[in-house]
N, C-alpha and C positions, 0 to 999 in steps of 0.2 A: 056733456063742455066738449068740446075741440081740445086735442091734447097733442100735443108735441112731444116725440120722447127721442131719447139720446141714450146711445148703450155703447159703454165705454169698456175698454180692457179686454178680458178674454173671452171664449169660445164659452166658461163653464158661467161668466157672467150674463154672456148672451141670452143663455137661456132660461136662467133668471129675468132678464128680460121677456123673454117671451111670456112666458107664467103671466106678469103683471098686465102685459099687451092682452092678453087672454081676457086677465079676471075686468078690463076696463069694459074690453068690447060687452061682456055679458051683462056690465052693469050700463050698456044705455053709450056710454061714450064714443066719440067718433077721433080716428089718430088721423091726425093734416100731414103734411111734407113741408109745413111753410109756417117754421116757429114765429112768423110776425102775426099769423093768422091764429093763434096758439090762447085757448083762456088759459089753459093749465100747462106748464111746462115740467117733465119728469127726467131726472140724469141718472141712469144707474153708473155708478162710479166706479174708479178702481185704485188702489193703493197699493197694488208687489212693487213695485221698486219707485223710486225719484220721479223719470219721467212722467209713469201713469199718474201718482200724484200730481203735479203739475197740469198735464194733463185737462184731468179731474178737475182741479181747482180753478184755470182757466176759463173750462167749458162753465162751470156755474156762474163765474163772474158776466160771462159773454149774456148769458141765457138770465142774470137779472138786470140787464140794459132794457130787457122787453117790458119791465113790471112798469117803466116808465115811458117809453114810450112808442109801445102796441096794448095788445089785450088782454099780457096775462094777469091772470089773478093771483096764483098761488103755482110759486116755484118750489118742486120737489125734489131732494135728493136722495136718493135710494144708494144700499150698496156697500162696497168696503170701504172706501172713502168715510162715508158716510156715517158708519160702525165704528170707527177706527177715531175720528176727528170730531166727531158730535158737537162737542163742545166748543171746538174752536171755530166750526161752521156756525154756529149761533151767534159768537163774539166777531168773526171779520166780515160774513157775509151776512147782516141783517135781512135781506130781502129773502134767504130761502127759510119759507112758510112751514114745512114738516120735512122730518130726517127721518128716514128707515132707515134699520140696519138691516143686514145681511141675511137673517132669520124674519124679518117684519112682513117682508112683503104681502105675507097674505091681508094686512088691515091697510092696503093701499087704498080700495076704495072706497070704506068707512075712515079713513084719514081725509079724505077728497071731501066728502060729504061735511065732515066737519070742521073745515079747515075753510071751506063755503061761510059756513057758519059764524065763526069764531072768530072773521078777519087776520089780520096778518101774525100771530103770536104766534112764534115757532112752537113745533111742539113732536116732539120724538116717540119715534115706535121704536122701541130697542129689546127683541125678545132675547134672551138666553142663546149664546151664541151656540149652546149644544141642543138648542130644539130643531126640527126637521120638519119643514112647512111640508104637507099634504101636498105634492107637483101633479099640477093639473093635467091630465088623460086626453085632453081636448087643445090645449095651444099648438098653434102653428108656427113654421119655419120661418124667421128673420133673414136669414141666410142667401136668398134671392136668388138660389138656382136649385137643382133635383139634389141637394142632400140637404141633413137635418144633424142638429147635436142631439145627445140623448146623455143626458147628465147622472151616472149611475149612482154616485154616492156624491156626500157633500163632508167637510170638514178634513183632516189628516191628522194621526198620530206620531208622525215622523219625527216631527220637530225640527228642523234643518238648523244649524244656528244663524244661517245669513235671514231665516223665511220667518214670515209674519203670518201668516196664515193660518195656524191652529188658534192666534189670536184674535183673529173676524173671522173665519169661517167653525172655527170649533174641532170636536174631534170630530174623528173619522163614523159616519155613519150611511150606511147602505139604504138605499131607494128599493123599495120591495118589487121582488120579479115581478108581481101581478100589476102593480103600478106601472112597470118600464115595459109590461110587452101590450097594455093599454096603449100607452103614450107613441109606442114603434107601430101599434095598428090603425093610429090616427095621423100621426108624421105620411105611413106611406099610402094610407088610403088620401092622401091629399095630394099624391104626386113624388113623396123622395124617393129616389130612387139607389141612395148611397146613406146610410145611418153609422153614426160617428161617434164611438162611445168616448166619452170623456168624464173625469174626475180629477183632483188631484191624487190620486193615483187610480187607477182602474183595476190593478191586478190583486190585490186584496177584496175588492166586489164580493159580500155574502159573509163574508167573516164572523161579524160581529151579528148577523142577521139567522145565519144556519151552522155557524161553528165550523165552517172552513171555504175555503175559497170557491166561489162558486161564479166565476168569470166562464167556466167551460159552459155550466151548464146554462147560462145566459145566451151564450151564444148558438149554444143546440135550440133554444126557444128559437129566438131571432130569424135563425137559419129557416123554421119553418115558415116564414111569410112569403107567399105565394110571387110579390109582385117586387118583393125586396131585391134589390142586384147583389150591392155590397154592403160589407160588413167593416168599418174600418176601427181600429183600436190603439188610442195614445195614451202618453204617462203610464207606463209601464217600467214600475220600478224592478232594475235587473235582477237585486234578490229574490226578488218573489214570483219570479216567472216558474212555472213546474214543469215538471214533464207531460202534465195533463193539459194544460193550456198548450202547450207546443205540438201535442198530439191533437188538438182540436183545428189548431192554425193549420194543420197538414190536410187534416180530414176534408173539412167544410168548404167547401170549393166556393161560398158566397164570402168569407173571411178572407179579406187584403193579406197578402202576404207581404204584412206591409208590420210594421211593430217602431213604435216612439220610444225610444229610450233613455229618459234625460238622465246620464252619469253624473255630469259638469265639473268632474274632474278626471286624473287619471294616477298624481302621486298619494299614495298613501297618507302621508305628513298630512296633505290638506284636506284630503278627503275625511280624515278622522275631527280634522277643524271643525267642517262643514257638520259636522255629525251624522254623516252619510253610514248607512250601513253594510258597505261593502266594499270590497278591495280590487286593485287595479286587477289581480290575476283574476278572483273571481269574478268581475266584469269581460275580461281576454276569454275567460272559459265559456260563460254564458254566450259571447256571440259566438265564438266557434262550434257551441252546440246549435245554434239556432242555424246556422247558416250550411253545415254538416245535415241536420233533418231538413229542412228545406232550402236548400241552394236557389231558388230563386226570389229569396226576402229581401226585400229594402230595409234597410235601417237608419231610423233621424235619429239623432241626439242633440241635446243641448249640454253647453259647457259656462261657465265662467272664467273669465281670466279676474286675475286683481284683486283676489281674495286675499284678507289681511294677511301677510306673512307670508305669502307666493314670493318664493325666492325665484331665480334665474333657474336653480338647477328645477326646482319642482315645473317652473314653466318648461324647461327644457324634454322634461319626461312626460307633459301633456302634448308638447308636439309630438316628439317620438310615438304615443301611442296612437295620433291622430293620423299618423302616415301609417302604420301597422293595419289597424282597423277598419283602415279605407270605408269611412260609412258612407252613405249612397247619400245621405241626407245630414249637413249639419249645422246647426246656428250657436253665433257664441252670445252672449253677455256681457257687459263688464260688469264688477263689480261692485254694487247700491248699497251703500251704508245705512241702513234703514232702525232706528229708532225703537226700541223697546226689545228688538232682537242680542241675541249671545254674542254674535261674531262685530256688532256695532260698538262693545268697549273690548273687541281683540286690540294687542298692541299688533304695532307693523301696519299701520292700514298706508295703502298704496297711493298716489299720485293718479289722479285722472290721467294724465296722458298715458300715464306708463301703461294702466288698465287700457287707454285705447290703441295703445302700439302694438301691446298682443295681443290684442282681438283682432288688431288688423292682419300681424301673422300669421295667426291660425285659420284666417278668412281666407289670407291668399294661399296659404296651405290645400286647405278644403277645394279652392278652388279648379286646382288642377286637379284634384282625385273624382271630383264631380264634373269634370269636361271630359275625363277619361271614361269614367264609367256611364255619361250620355256616350260617346262614340262608341262603344260597346253594342250599344242598343240599334245599329244600324244593323239592318236584317231582319232583325224580331219580326215576330207577326204578335201584334198584342190588341186586346181588344180596351179600347177609350170609350169615356161615357163625353159627348158634346156638350160645352156648356156655354157656350156663345159661339157670336160669329163676327169677322172684322171685315163689312163687305164692301170697304172698299181696297181693301188688299183682296178681295175672292177665297180667304179661308176660315176653316171653322178652328173655334178653340176647344181643346181634349184635354182629359187627363188621364193616366194610367194608374193601373192599382198601386205605381209605386209612386202616386202625387198625391198629397190631403190637399184641399183647398186652403189656398192664402198663404200658405208657407213655401208651398215645394213648385216643380216646374210644369210646362204644357205639354200637348201635343198640338201643333198646326197640322191642320190637312187640309188640302185641294180636294175637294171635290165637286160632282157634276152632279150628284143626287143634291135634294131638298133638305137638309137635316133639321132636325129640332133638337133644343136643348131638351135633355134628358133622355138622346137617343144612345146605343150602345151599338157599337160597330166595330169590327177588325181592321186592323189598319197595318201595313207593311213601313216601317221605320226606315227612309229611306237617306237621313241625314241628322246631323246635330250642330246645331246652334247653338254654343256654349250649356246652359242649364235645360236647353229645350230642347224638344226634336219634332223633325217634320217628319210627316206619314202621305201615303197613298191609301184611299179607302180599295183593301182586301175584300174584305165580305160585310153584306147587309145583315142585320140582326131579324128576325120575326120582330 
């Protein structure tokens, strides 16, 4: 069958999509990039915050039209929205033929076979959210570049008061290290030069399987892959970062001196209401320790503005924290009141315009910091990975170890060399323009 696949939401959802696509291709199905030509349409949905839910619903409604106007015989909803709102999807979007939850994607090929036989009556495939599907070791990356995501664990045990993830993804379950190494070998064998480790929380990897935090061991094993150049770690909770992990970051050259540490807030009162397991002082001390041990580390964080009960004093404390910490990279979300979360019922819900105003204030403050950080890179010599080019402008697009794909900045490189995506070169930074850098080729890698 000709199948059109839509993957929405986060990079962790993207890995699930890659697993599903691999299973479809093994079953002999053909992926197409034109939805109007597809006999089957699969939408891997997201429901983390309100905007994500809206995008998922709108995408399903748009794809449903192809059942009337094109070749589509089956419309399939998978992922978080399908898990959380399966009854609502059945009632409100009857064009959806098959609903597959977050842990049910192993059943996709069978579901298609049954769906084609049984007609359009919606059928659900909803496994326990604490089940861990067996990750395929031969799935391919959909990233479109020379990087790939490696999802090292599923679910979360933190139960932050604003977050729905434990209710749609279950408890924390680590993927066995042997499976991860097999996935990594396949991805690198197919050209991936950078592996990006993701989970709801990466720092707890292995504790459930091996009785201790085993991210350092996994990094050691991955570093042995000859053709792999970079390993990047996202979603590290600050209270779970150990000295052993810092040692490995410092010692292993393939592990980028880059950490994504989502702290969410800096007011101890708000952190407690959020259900976070840390304090401003502990976060500050951890950041100081990281920067002392690894002076050139790039730290990314995310914050939430407008959490229920956030006062002007709480917000002022958050701004002061941003000024003091001077994160290299920082993103801000406005609080989203998600049903079935504890925070949805908290008193002191804040108006959307106030949330947005506070978000804008933080982003303006961070912009000054980020531009100063960019300017401080002028004169440095850095290794970069080529991601593409702008032929009309005669420049190549690249990333440094300080830049995760899609969320951070770029280096624009003028070069007389004929460079290819995935090449690693050494450049001298000659200028900074906002979040991005300008570089000149200093040395070509073998």
